[in-house]
All heavy atoms as TSV, in Angstrom:
chain	resi	resn	atom	element	x	y	z
A	1	TRP	N	N	39.409	-43.414	128.916
A	1	TRP	CA	C	40.845	-43.384	129.218
A	1	TRP	C	C	41.619	-44.445	128.416
A	1	TRP	O	O	42.754	-44.289	128.067
A	1	TRP	CB	C	41.084	-43.598	130.702
A	1	TRP	CG	C	40.550	-44.887	131.280
A	1	TRP	CD1	C	39.324	-45.082	131.797
A	1	TRP	CD2	C	41.225	-46.156	131.360
A	1	TRP	NE1	N	39.201	-46.409	132.213
A	1	TRP	CE2	C	40.339	-47.069	131.943
A	1	TRP	CE3	C	42.485	-46.556	130.997
A	1	TRP	CZ2	C	40.703	-48.401	132.186
A	1	TRP	CZ3	C	42.826	-47.899	131.248
A	1	TRP	CH2	C	41.934	-48.806	131.843
A	2	ARG	N	N	40.914	-45.540	128.077
A	2	ARG	CA	C	41.631	-46.617	127.324
A	2	ARG	C	C	42.159	-46.181	125.981
A	2	ARG	O	O	43.284	-46.499	125.585
A	2	ARG	CB	C	40.767	-47.834	127.256
A	2	ARG	CG	C	40.657	-48.571	128.600
A	2	ARG	CD	C	39.935	-49.829	128.518
A	2	ARG	NE	N	40.764	-50.793	127.809
A	2	ARG	CZ	C	40.504	-52.047	127.626
A	2	ARG	NH1	N	39.335	-52.513	128.097
A	2	ARG	NH2	N	41.269	-52.897	126.991
A	3	PRO	N	N	41.320	-45.485	125.159
A	3	PRO	CA	C	41.834	-45.082	123.823
A	3	PRO	C	C	43.107	-44.214	123.894
A	3	PRO	O	O	43.943	-44.279	123.009
A	3	PRO	CB	C	40.682	-44.333	123.184
A	3	PRO	CG	C	39.461	-44.881	123.863
A	3	PRO	CD	C	39.900	-45.150	125.275
A	4	ALA	N	N	43.190	-43.407	124.920
A	4	ALA	CA	C	44.353	-42.515	125.059
A	4	ALA	C	C	45.634	-43.315	125.329
A	4	ALA	O	O	46.742	-42.836	125.086
A	4	ALA	CB	C	44.084	-41.531	126.176
A	5	LEU	N	N	45.535	-44.493	125.874
A	5	LEU	CA	C	46.734	-45.231	126.261
A	5	LEU	C	C	47.586	-45.632	125.084
A	5	LEU	O	O	48.808	-45.686	125.152
A	5	LEU	CB	C	46.337	-46.491	127.040
A	5	LEU	CG	C	45.677	-46.249	128.420
A	5	LEU	CD1	C	45.317	-47.566	129.057
A	5	LEU	CD2	C	46.534	-45.408	129.286
A	6	ALA	N	N	46.986	-45.865	123.952
A	6	ALA	CA	C	47.756	-46.283	122.747
A	6	ALA	C	C	48.681	-45.191	122.253
A	6	ALA	O	O	49.683	-45.444	121.597
A	6	ALA	CB	C	46.801	-46.705	121.635
A	7	ALA	N	N	48.386	-43.945	122.644
A	7	ALA	CA	C	49.236	-42.813	122.231
A	7	ALA	C	C	50.504	-42.703	123.110
A	7	ALA	O	O	51.434	-41.993	122.752
A	7	ALA	CB	C	48.443	-41.528	122.316
A	8	VAL	N	N	50.563	-43.401	124.196
A	8	VAL	CA	C	51.710	-43.349	125.082
A	8	VAL	C	C	52.836	-44.095	124.449
A	8	VAL	O	O	52.716	-45.324	124.164
A	8	VAL	CB	C	51.358	-43.919	126.469
A	8	VAL	CG1	C	52.618	-43.966	127.375
A	8	VAL	CG2	C	50.233	-43.131	127.121
A	9	LYS	N	N	53.939	-43.459	124.189
A	9	LYS	CA	C	55.104	-44.082	123.561
A	9	LYS	C	C	56.265	-44.390	124.495
A	9	LYS	O	O	57.122	-45.190	124.184
A	9	LYS	CB	C	55.632	-43.174	122.423
A	9	LYS	CG	C	54.577	-42.878	121.390
A	9	LYS	CD	C	54.023	-44.121	120.726
A	9	LYS	CE	C	52.959	-43.760	119.674
A	9	LYS	NZ	N	51.997	-44.754	119.452
A	10	ALA	N	N	56.247	-43.764	125.660
A	10	ALA	CA	C	57.302	-43.978	126.640
A	10	ALA	C	C	57.041	-45.280	127.400
A	10	ALA	O	O	55.912	-45.674	127.525
A	10	ALA	CB	C	57.369	-42.810	127.593
A	11	PRO	N	N	58.094	-45.927	127.901
A	11	PRO	CA	C	57.914	-47.059	128.761
A	11	PRO	C	C	57.126	-46.677	130.018
A	11	PRO	O	O	57.286	-45.541	130.511
A	11	PRO	CB	C	59.343	-47.465	129.132
A	11	PRO	CG	C	60.204	-46.879	128.100
A	11	PRO	CD	C	59.517	-45.602	127.666
A	12	VAL	N	N	56.273	-47.540	130.473
A	12	VAL	CA	C	55.379	-47.280	131.584
A	12	VAL	C	C	55.545	-48.373	132.636
A	12	VAL	O	O	55.586	-49.558	132.313
A	12	VAL	CB	C	53.913	-47.228	131.155
A	12	VAL	CG1	C	52.971	-47.080	132.332
A	12	VAL	CG2	C	53.697	-46.090	130.108
A	13	LEU	N	N	55.630	-47.956	133.880
A	13	LEU	CA	C	55.665	-48.907	135.018
A	13	LEU	C	C	54.380	-48.667	135.795
A	13	LEU	O	O	54.087	-47.592	136.288
A	13	LEU	CB	C	56.847	-48.614	135.914
A	13	LEU	CG	C	56.893	-49.426	137.230
A	13	LEU	CD1	C	57.003	-50.937	136.922
A	13	LEU	CD2	C	58.057	-48.975	138.078
A	14	LEU	N	N	53.559	-49.726	135.905
A	14	LEU	CA	C	52.389	-49.721	136.743
A	14	LEU	C	C	52.675	-50.543	137.955
A	14	LEU	O	O	53.103	-51.716	137.870
A	14	LEU	CB	C	51.202	-50.343	135.963
A	14	LEU	CG	C	50.772	-49.693	134.663
A	14	LEU	CD1	C	49.686	-50.527	134.004
A	14	LEU	CD2	C	50.256	-48.271	134.954
A	15	ILE	N	N	52.515	-49.935	139.105
A	15	ILE	CA	C	52.735	-50.645	140.365
A	15	ILE	C	C	51.377	-50.684	141.087
A	15	ILE	O	O	50.799	-49.639	141.367
A	15	ILE	CB	C	53.781	-49.961	141.268
A	15	ILE	CG1	C	55.105	-49.864	140.510
A	15	ILE	CG2	C	53.974	-50.717	142.565
A	15	ILE	CD1	C	56.201	-49.107	141.260
A	16	TRP	N	N	50.900	-51.870	141.331
A	16	TRP	CA	C	49.542	-51.998	141.845
A	16	TRP	C	C	49.526	-52.938	143.099
A	16	TRP	O	O	50.194	-53.942	143.135
A	16	TRP	CB	C	48.667	-52.713	140.771
A	16	TRP	CG	C	47.377	-52.015	140.510
A	16	TRP	CD1	C	46.178	-52.284	141.159
A	16	TRP	CD2	C	47.132	-50.971	139.631
A	16	TRP	NE1	N	45.201	-51.439	140.654
A	16	TRP	CE2	C	45.787	-50.602	139.722
A	16	TRP	CE3	C	47.939	-50.240	138.747
A	16	TRP	CZ2	C	45.225	-49.607	138.961
A	16	TRP	CZ3	C	47.400	-49.254	138.008
A	16	TRP	CH2	C	46.039	-48.940	138.124
A	17	GLY	N	N	48.751	-52.492	144.067
A	17	GLY	CA	C	48.570	-53.323	145.235
A	17	GLY	C	C	47.471	-54.363	144.970
A	17	GLY	O	O	46.441	-54.066	144.389
A	18	THR	N	N	47.724	-55.591	145.376
A	18	THR	CA	C	46.741	-56.660	145.125
A	18	THR	C	C	45.457	-56.450	145.944
A	18	THR	O	O	44.408	-57.009	145.611
A	18	THR	CB	C	47.322	-58.057	145.479
A	18	THR	OG1	O	47.723	-58.036	146.847
A	18	THR	CG2	C	48.495	-58.386	144.578
A	19	GLU	N	N	45.530	-55.618	146.970
A	19	GLU	CA	C	44.344	-55.376	147.793
A	19	GLU	C	C	43.790	-53.979	147.607
A	19	GLU	O	O	43.085	-53.445	148.459
A	19	GLU	CB	C	44.697	-55.562	149.295
A	19	GLU	CG	C	45.259	-56.931	149.608
A	19	GLU	CD	C	44.302	-58.056	149.208
A	19	GLU	OE1	O	43.100	-57.939	149.516
A	19	GLU	OE2	O	44.762	-59.073	148.636
A	20	ASP	N	N	44.041	-53.370	146.458
A	20	ASP	CA	C	43.487	-52.040	146.124
A	20	ASP	C	C	42.004	-52.148	145.945
A	20	ASP	O	O	41.537	-52.792	145.014
A	20	ASP	CB	C	44.183	-51.514	144.854
A	20	ASP	CG	C	43.835	-50.064	144.580
A	20	ASP	OD1	O	42.798	-49.587	145.078
A	20	ASP	OD2	O	44.550	-49.430	143.825
A	21	THR	N	N	41.250	-51.513	146.816
A	21	THR	CA	C	39.790	-51.509	146.712
A	21	THR	C	C	39.238	-50.289	145.984
A	21	THR	O	O	38.094	-50.244	145.647
A	21	THR	CB	C	39.131	-51.601	148.099
A	21	THR	OG1	O	39.571	-50.505	148.908
A	21	THR	CG2	C	39.495	-52.921	148.788
A	22	GLU	N	N	40.114	-49.292	145.752
A	22	GLU	CA	C	39.685	-48.089	145.028
A	22	GLU	C	C	39.715	-48.272	143.513
A	22	GLU	O	O	38.766	-47.921	142.827
A	22	GLU	CB	C	40.607	-46.885	145.396
A	22	GLU	CG	C	40.572	-46.503	146.855
A	22	GLU	CD	C	39.253	-46.028	147.329
A	22	GLU	OE1	O	38.611	-45.210	146.573
A	22	GLU	OE2	O	38.786	-46.425	148.400
A	23	VAL	N	N	40.815	-48.839	143.073
A	23	VAL	CA	C	40.982	-49.135	141.605
A	23	VAL	C	C	41.514	-50.577	141.534
A	23	VAL	O	O	42.696	-50.805	141.794
A	23	VAL	CB	C	41.960	-48.151	140.935
A	23	VAL	CG1	C	42.048	-48.451	139.442
A	23	VAL	CG2	C	41.570	-46.711	141.203
A	24	PRO	N	N	40.641	-51.524	141.217
A	24	PRO	CA	C	41.047	-52.947	141.288
A	24	PRO	C	C	42.125	-53.316	140.258
A	24	PRO	O	O	42.304	-52.606	139.250
A	24	PRO	CB	C	39.735	-53.695	140.982
A	24	PRO	CG	C	38.741	-52.701	140.639
A	24	PRO	CD	C	39.253	-51.353	140.885
A	25	LEU	N	N	42.866	-54.347	140.553
A	25	LEU	CA	C	43.961	-54.816	139.701
A	25	LEU	C	C	43.516	-55.062	138.276
A	25	LEU	O	O	44.282	-54.850	137.374
A	25	LEU	CB	C	44.529	-56.108	140.340
A	25	LEU	CG	C	45.712	-56.750	139.610
A	25	LEU	CD1	C	46.870	-55.761	139.482
A	25	LEU	CD2	C	46.122	-58.001	140.346
A	26	ARG	N	N	42.287	-55.417	138.067
A	26	ARG	CA	C	41.839	-55.689	136.687
A	26	ARG	C	C	41.950	-54.415	135.803
A	26	ARG	O	O	42.152	-54.510	134.605
A	26	ARG	CB	C	40.423	-56.237	136.636
A	26	ARG	CG	C	39.367	-55.235	137.078
A	26	ARG	CD	C	37.927	-55.795	136.907
A	26	ARG	NE	N	36.965	-54.983	137.592
A	26	ARG	CZ	C	36.616	-53.756	137.264
A	26	ARG	NH1	N	37.107	-53.222	136.166
A	26	ARG	NH2	N	35.710	-53.116	137.971
A	27	VAL	N	N	41.896	-53.225	136.407
A	27	VAL	CA	C	42.080	-51.994	135.638
A	27	VAL	C	C	43.498	-51.905	135.111
A	27	VAL	O	O	43.730	-51.574	133.950
A	27	VAL	CB	C	41.738	-50.750	136.498
A	27	VAL	CG1	C	42.072	-49.472	135.768
A	27	VAL	CG2	C	40.276	-50.786	136.930
A	28	ALA	N	N	44.476	-52.239	135.902
A	28	ALA	CA	C	45.854	-52.303	135.445
A	28	ALA	C	C	46.057	-53.318	134.379
A	28	ALA	O	O	46.741	-53.106	133.383
A	28	ALA	CB	C	46.766	-52.584	136.625
A	29	GLU	N	N	45.444	-54.470	134.551
A	29	GLU	CA	C	45.546	-55.528	133.554
A	29	GLU	C	C	44.915	-55.117	132.225
A	29	GLU	O	O	45.450	-55.421	131.144
A	29	GLU	CB	C	44.902	-56.802	134.068
A	29	GLU	CG	C	45.682	-57.395	135.269
A	29	GLU	CD	C	44.965	-58.409	136.054
A	29	GLU	OE1	O	43.698	-58.545	135.910
A	29	GLU	OE2	O	45.600	-59.191	136.805
A	30	GLU	N	N	43.811	-54.425	132.295
A	30	GLU	CA	C	43.215	-53.858	131.072
A	30	GLU	C	C	44.128	-52.814	130.412
A	30	GLU	O	O	44.255	-52.776	129.174
A	30	GLU	CB	C	41.872	-53.237	131.358
A	30	GLU	CG	C	40.802	-54.257	131.749
A	30	GLU	CD	C	39.503	-53.589	132.222
A	30	GLU	OE1	O	39.353	-52.352	132.057
A	30	GLU	OE2	O	38.677	-54.318	132.800
A	31	ALA	N	N	44.715	-51.964	131.220
A	31	ALA	CA	C	45.626	-50.944	130.700
A	31	ALA	C	C	46.801	-51.577	129.977
A	31	ALA	O	O	47.274	-51.055	128.946
A	31	ALA	CB	C	46.074	-50.019	131.813
A	32	MET	N	N	47.276	-52.641	130.525
A	32	MET	CA	C	48.433	-53.346	129.893
A	32	MET	C	C	48.147	-53.757	128.464
A	32	MET	O	O	49.089	-53.814	127.648
A	32	MET	CB	C	48.803	-54.568	130.715
A	32	MET	CG	C	49.396	-54.287	132.068
A	32	MET	SD	S	51.016	-53.560	131.987
A	32	MET	CE	C	51.929	-54.962	131.301
A	33	THR	N	N	46.909	-54.053	128.127
A	33	THR	CA	C	46.597	-54.471	126.754
A	33	THR	C	C	46.690	-53.302	125.771
A	33	THR	O	O	46.798	-53.529	124.578
A	33	THR	CB	C	45.208	-55.117	126.668
A	33	THR	OG1	O	44.206	-54.122	126.949
A	33	THR	CG2	C	45.059	-56.297	127.614
A	34	GLU	N	N	46.628	-52.067	126.287
A	34	GLU	CA	C	46.651	-50.896	125.430
A	34	GLU	C	C	47.979	-50.157	125.421
A	34	GLU	O	O	48.225	-49.374	124.530
A	34	GLU	CB	C	45.530	-49.902	125.880
A	34	GLU	CG	C	44.172	-50.462	125.935
A	34	GLU	CD	C	43.609	-50.858	124.555
A	34	GLU	OE1	O	44.013	-50.224	123.567
A	34	GLU	OE2	O	42.795	-51.801	124.525
A	35	LEU	N	N	48.831	-50.404	126.394
A	35	LEU	CA	C	50.083	-49.747	126.486
A	35	LEU	C	C	51.156	-50.532	125.701
A	35	LEU	O	O	51.384	-51.708	126.075
A	35	LEU	CB	C	50.514	-49.559	127.977
A	35	LEU	CG	C	49.685	-48.538	128.745
A	35	LEU	CD1	C	49.923	-48.736	130.237
A	35	LEU	CD2	C	49.985	-47.168	128.301
A	36	PRO	N	N	51.830	-49.942	124.757
A	36	PRO	CA	C	52.740	-50.654	123.912
A	36	PRO	C	C	53.991	-51.125	124.644
A	36	PRO	O	O	54.613	-52.135	124.253
A	36	PRO	CB	C	53.066	-49.685	122.767
A	36	PRO	CG	C	52.707	-48.372	123.317
A	36	PRO	CD	C	51.660	-48.542	124.333
A	37	ASP	N	N	54.433	-50.431	125.648
A	37	ASP	CA	C	55.709	-50.775	126.338
A	37	ASP	C	C	55.483	-50.592	127.816
A	37	ASP	O	O	55.936	-49.597	128.420
A	37	ASP	CB	C	56.839	-49.886	125.825
A	37	ASP	CG	C	58.186	-50.324	126.373
A	37	ASP	OD1	O	58.274	-51.407	127.002
A	37	ASP	OD2	O	59.154	-49.577	126.197
A	38	ALA	N	N	54.832	-51.513	128.453
A	38	ALA	CA	C	54.470	-51.402	129.873
A	38	ALA	C	C	54.880	-52.616	130.655
A	38	ALA	O	O	54.927	-53.727	130.128
A	38	ALA	CB	C	52.981	-51.143	130.042
A	39	ARG	N	N	55.164	-52.384	131.916
A	39	ARG	CA	C	55.473	-53.434	132.877
A	39	ARG	C	C	54.550	-53.236	134.049
A	39	ARG	O	O	54.343	-52.160	134.523
A	39	ARG	CB	C	56.917	-53.311	133.345
A	39	ARG	CG	C	57.328	-54.426	134.298
A	39	ARG	CD	C	58.701	-54.278	134.849
A	39	ARG	NE	N	59.724	-53.915	133.848
A	39	ARG	CZ	C	60.956	-53.532	134.110
A	39	ARG	NH1	N	61.328	-53.449	135.357
A	39	ARG	NH2	N	61.773	-53.221	133.159
A	40	LEU	N	N	53.972	-54.363	134.517
A	40	LEU	CA	C	53.092	-54.356	135.689
A	40	LEU	C	C	53.749	-55.108	136.829
A	40	LEU	O	O	54.126	-56.250	136.662
A	40	LEU	CB	C	51.756	-55.016	135.373
A	40	LEU	CG	C	50.777	-55.208	136.517
A	40	LEU	CD1	C	50.367	-53.846	137.147
A	40	LEU	CD2	C	49.537	-55.927	136.052
A	41	VAL	N	N	53.881	-54.396	137.961
A	41	VAL	CA	C	54.383	-55.012	139.159
A	41	VAL	C	C	53.262	-55.004	140.178
A	41	VAL	O	O	52.680	-53.941	140.441
A	41	VAL	CB	C	55.628	-54.230	139.714
A	41	VAL	CG1	C	56.086	-54.806	141.024
A	41	VAL	CG2	C	56.758	-54.247	138.679
A	42	THR	N	N	52.935	-56.150	140.722
A	42	THR	CA	C	51.937	-56.218	141.736
A	42	THR	C	C	52.584	-56.456	143.066
A	42	THR	O	O	53.506	-57.257	143.199
A	42	THR	CB	C	50.908	-57.364	141.485
A	42	THR	OG1	O	51.602	-58.588	141.335
A	42	THR	CG2	C	50.108	-57.082	140.237
A	43	LEU	N	N	52.130	-55.709	144.084
A	43	LEU	CA	C	52.666	-55.844	145.442
A	43	LEU	C	C	51.637	-56.520	146.311
A	43	LEU	O	O	50.578	-55.994	146.573
A	43	LEU	CB	C	53.048	-54.480	145.990
A	43	LEU	CG	C	54.111	-53.705	145.190
A	43	LEU	CD1	C	54.446	-52.376	145.838
A	43	LEU	CD2	C	55.378	-54.531	145.011
A	44	GLU	N	N	51.948	-57.758	146.654
A	44	GLU	CA	C	51.042	-58.591	147.427
A	44	GLU	C	C	50.703	-57.913	148.781
A	44	GLU	O	O	51.565	-57.475	149.503
A	44	GLU	CB	C	51.697	-59.951	147.695
A	44	GLU	CG	C	50.768	-60.981	148.249
A	44	GLU	CD	C	49.710	-61.384	147.225
A	44	GLU	OE1	O	49.979	-61.486	146.018
A	44	GLU	OE2	O	48.544	-61.602	147.634
A	45	GLY	N	N	49.405	-57.806	149.004
A	45	GLY	CA	C	48.921	-57.286	150.265
A	45	GLY	C	C	48.825	-55.713	150.326
A	45	GLY	O	O	48.275	-55.203	151.270
A	46	ALA	N	N	49.365	-55.093	149.334
A	46	ALA	CA	C	49.326	-53.594	149.286
A	46	ALA	C	C	47.962	-53.135	148.859
A	46	ALA	O	O	47.234	-53.802	148.112
A	46	ALA	CB	C	50.406	-53.069	148.348
A	47	GLY	N	N	47.591	-51.934	149.313
A	47	GLY	CA	C	46.337	-51.347	148.977
A	47	GLY	C	C	46.474	-50.293	147.872
A	47	GLY	O	O	47.329	-50.425	146.985
A	48	HIS	N	N	45.675	-49.256	147.963
A	48	HIS	CA	C	45.607	-48.212	146.970
A	48	HIS	C	C	46.891	-47.389	146.895
A	48	HIS	O	O	47.174	-46.745	145.890
A	48	HIS	CB	C	44.383	-47.334	147.176
A	48	HIS	CG	C	44.150	-46.372	146.068
A	48	HIS	ND1	N	43.828	-46.757	144.809
A	48	HIS	CD2	C	44.138	-45.021	146.067
A	48	HIS	CE1	C	43.671	-45.663	144.038
A	48	HIS	NE2	N	43.847	-44.616	144.804
A	49	PHE	N	N	47.640	-47.344	147.962
A	49	PHE	CA	C	48.855	-46.540	148.037
A	49	PHE	C	C	50.026	-47.504	148.217
A	49	PHE	O	O	50.572	-47.607	149.318
A	49	PHE	CB	C	48.810	-45.526	149.155
A	49	PHE	CG	C	47.665	-44.535	149.007
A	49	PHE	CD1	C	46.537	-44.646	149.786
A	49	PHE	CD2	C	47.755	-43.529	148.045
A	49	PHE	CE1	C	45.491	-43.779	149.634
A	49	PHE	CE2	C	46.711	-42.655	147.891
A	49	PHE	CZ	C	45.556	-42.727	148.687
A	50	PRO	N	N	50.444	-48.215	147.181
A	50	PRO	CA	C	51.461	-49.230	147.351
A	50	PRO	C	C	52.811	-48.712	147.779
A	50	PRO	O	O	53.646	-49.411	148.325
A	50	PRO	CB	C	51.553	-49.909	145.967
A	50	PRO	CG	C	51.035	-48.931	145.022
A	50	PRO	CD	C	50.024	-48.092	145.813
A	51	PHE	N	N	53.039	-47.368	147.609
A	51	PHE	CA	C	54.341	-46.796	148.033
A	51	PHE	C	C	54.359	-46.682	149.541
A	51	PHE	O	O	55.458	-46.546	150.140
A	51	PHE	CB	C	54.599	-45.460	147.380
A	51	PHE	CG	C	53.463	-44.468	147.617
A	51	PHE	CD1	C	53.465	-43.633	148.728
A	51	PHE	CD2	C	52.404	-44.396	146.727
A	51	PHE	CE1	C	52.442	-42.708	148.910
A	51	PHE	CE2	C	51.384	-43.482	146.909
A	51	PHE	CZ	C	51.391	-42.655	148.018
A	52	LEU	N	N	53.230	-46.827	150.228
A	52	LEU	CA	C	53.183	-46.765	151.670
A	52	LEU	C	C	53.143	-48.141	152.343
A	52	LEU	O	O	53.692	-48.306	153.423
A	52	LEU	CB	C	51.933	-45.992	152.143
A	52	LEU	CG	C	51.868	-44.513	151.772
A	52	LEU	CD1	C	50.524	-43.957	152.216
A	52	LEU	CD2	C	53.006	-43.766	152.392
A	53	ASP	N	N	52.481	-49.099	151.683
A	53	ASP	CA	C	52.309	-50.422	152.296
A	53	ASP	C	C	53.600	-51.202	152.458
A	53	ASP	O	O	53.967	-51.490	153.544
A	53	ASP	CB	C	51.240	-51.209	151.558
A	53	ASP	CG	C	49.842	-50.582	151.704
A	53	ASP	OD1	O	49.580	-49.931	152.732
A	53	ASP	OD2	O	49.023	-50.772	150.821
A	54	PRO	N	N	54.257	-51.518	151.312
A	54	PRO	CA	C	55.583	-52.068	151.421
A	54	PRO	C	C	56.567	-51.129	150.709
A	54	PRO	O	O	56.883	-51.336	149.541
A	54	PRO	CB	C	55.468	-53.388	150.701
A	54	PRO	CG	C	54.439	-53.138	149.640
A	54	PRO	CD	C	53.573	-51.996	150.135
A	55	PRO	N	N	57.054	-50.040	151.383
A	55	PRO	CA	C	57.870	-49.063	150.639
A	55	PRO	C	C	59.169	-49.642	150.049
A	55	PRO	O	O	59.556	-49.187	148.990
A	55	PRO	CB	C	58.178	-47.988	151.690
A	55	PRO	CG	C	57.883	-48.644	153.021
A	55	PRO	CD	C	56.864	-49.723	152.760
A	56	GLU	N	N	59.733	-50.649	150.667
A	56	GLU	CA	C	60.954	-51.244	150.158
A	56	GLU	C	C	60.699	-51.913	148.834
A	56	GLU	O	O	61.471	-51.789	147.867
A	56	GLU	CB	C	61.570	-52.185	151.129
A	56	GLU	CG	C	62.008	-51.552	152.450
A	56	GLU	CD	C	60.861	-51.424	153.442
A	56	GLU	OE1	O	59.765	-51.963	153.191
A	56	GLU	OE2	O	61.090	-50.746	154.476
A	57	ALA	N	N	59.619	-52.671	148.737
A	57	ALA	CA	C	59.257	-53.351	147.466
A	57	ALA	C	C	58.915	-52.364	146.387
A	57	ALA	O	O	59.281	-52.531	145.208
A	57	ALA	CB	C	58.091	-54.323	147.724
A	58	PHE	N	N	58.250	-51.301	146.713
A	58	PHE	CA	C	57.940	-50.235	145.796
A	58	PHE	C	C	59.207	-49.625	145.232
A	58	PHE	O	O	59.401	-49.455	144.031
A	58	PHE	CB	C	57.036	-49.174	146.448
A	58	PHE	CG	C	56.664	-48.061	145.518
A	58	PHE	CD1	C	55.483	-48.173	144.760
A	58	PHE	CD2	C	57.433	-46.907	145.408
A	58	PHE	CE1	C	55.114	-47.172	143.864
A	58	PHE	CE2	C	57.045	-45.913	144.537
A	58	PHE	CZ	C	55.899	-46.027	143.783
A	59	ALA	N	N	60.109	-49.256	146.126
A	59	ALA	CA	C	61.390	-48.635	145.730
A	59	ALA	C	C	62.178	-49.586	144.836
A	59	ALA	O	O	62.804	-49.156	143.846
A	59	ALA	CB	C	62.203	-48.216	146.966
A	60	GLU	N	N	62.194	-50.829	145.174
A	60	GLU	CA	C	62.894	-51.802	144.330
A	60	GLU	C	C	62.320	-51.911	142.936
A	60	GLU	O	O	63.051	-51.977	141.954
A	60	GLU	CB	C	62.880	-53.200	145.003
A	60	GLU	CG	C	63.703	-54.235	144.257
A	60	GLU	CD	C	63.815	-55.541	145.004
A	60	GLU	OE1	O	63.887	-55.530	146.188
A	60	GLU	OE2	O	63.813	-56.558	144.256
A	61	ALA	N	N	61.011	-51.914	142.862
A	61	ALA	CA	C	60.332	-51.962	141.517
A	61	ALA	C	C	60.728	-50.748	140.698
A	61	ALA	O	O	61.041	-50.861	139.472
A	61	ALA	CB	C	58.843	-52.062	141.709
A	62	VAL	N	N	60.690	-49.565	141.298
A	62	VAL	CA	C	61.040	-48.333	140.546
A	62	VAL	C	C	62.513	-48.334	140.171
A	62	VAL	O	O	62.859	-48.027	139.034
A	62	VAL	CB	C	60.699	-47.090	141.441
A	62	VAL	CG1	C	61.217	-45.818	140.768
A	62	VAL	CG2	C	59.197	-46.981	141.648
A	63	THR	N	N	63.403	-48.702	141.058
A	63	THR	CA	C	64.825	-48.731	140.784
A	63	THR	C	C	65.127	-49.693	139.644
A	63	THR	O	O	65.897	-49.402	138.739
A	63	THR	CB	C	65.616	-49.120	142.059
A	63	THR	OG1	O	65.312	-48.154	143.059
A	63	THR	CG2	C	67.080	-49.164	141.774
A	64	SER	N	N	64.470	-50.846	139.712
A	64	SER	CA	C	64.715	-51.858	138.633
A	64	SER	C	C	64.215	-51.352	137.282
A	64	SER	O	O	64.882	-51.509	136.241
A	64	SER	CB	C	63.963	-53.141	139.011
A	64	SER	OG	O	64.029	-54.076	137.944
A	65	PHE	N	N	63.067	-50.707	137.290
A	65	PHE	CA	C	62.489	-50.139	136.060
A	65	PHE	C	C	63.372	-49.080	135.462
A	65	PHE	O	O	63.614	-49.049	134.249
A	65	PHE	CB	C	61.121	-49.606	136.339
A	65	PHE	CG	C	60.403	-49.027	135.140
A	65	PHE	CD1	C	59.892	-49.851	134.167
A	65	PHE	CD2	C	60.306	-47.652	135.018
A	65	PHE	CE1	C	59.251	-49.300	133.049
A	65	PHE	CE2	C	59.642	-47.099	133.890
A	65	PHE	CZ	C	59.159	-47.919	132.906
A	66	LEU	N	N	63.857	-48.231	136.303
A	66	LEU	CA	C	64.718	-47.109	135.813
A	66	LEU	C	C	66.115	-47.585	135.435
A	66	LEU	O	O	66.778	-46.884	134.650
A	66	LEU	CB	C	64.793	-45.982	136.872
A	66	LEU	CG	C	63.451	-45.292	137.172
A	66	LEU	CD1	C	63.639	-44.313	138.302
A	66	LEU	CD2	C	62.917	-44.620	135.936
A	67	GLY	N	N	66.492	-48.698	136.014
A	67	GLY	CA	C	67.756	-49.364	135.651
A	67	GLY	C	C	68.928	-48.420	135.577
A	67	GLY	O	O	69.891	-48.480	134.986
């Protein structure tokens, strides 16, 4: 999956829960090194579904990104 990331030309928003046990935060951090225009937002205490854990913080991150 990593080689494919360099082909992504659109801005990317990664929203990751700090307590995600399915796909750890280090995966997002690795992806950031390959994505040319990416932003990573971590939600403290959120798990694998950060849109459910703190929905307000998730919505704020998306709204800010879309500007």
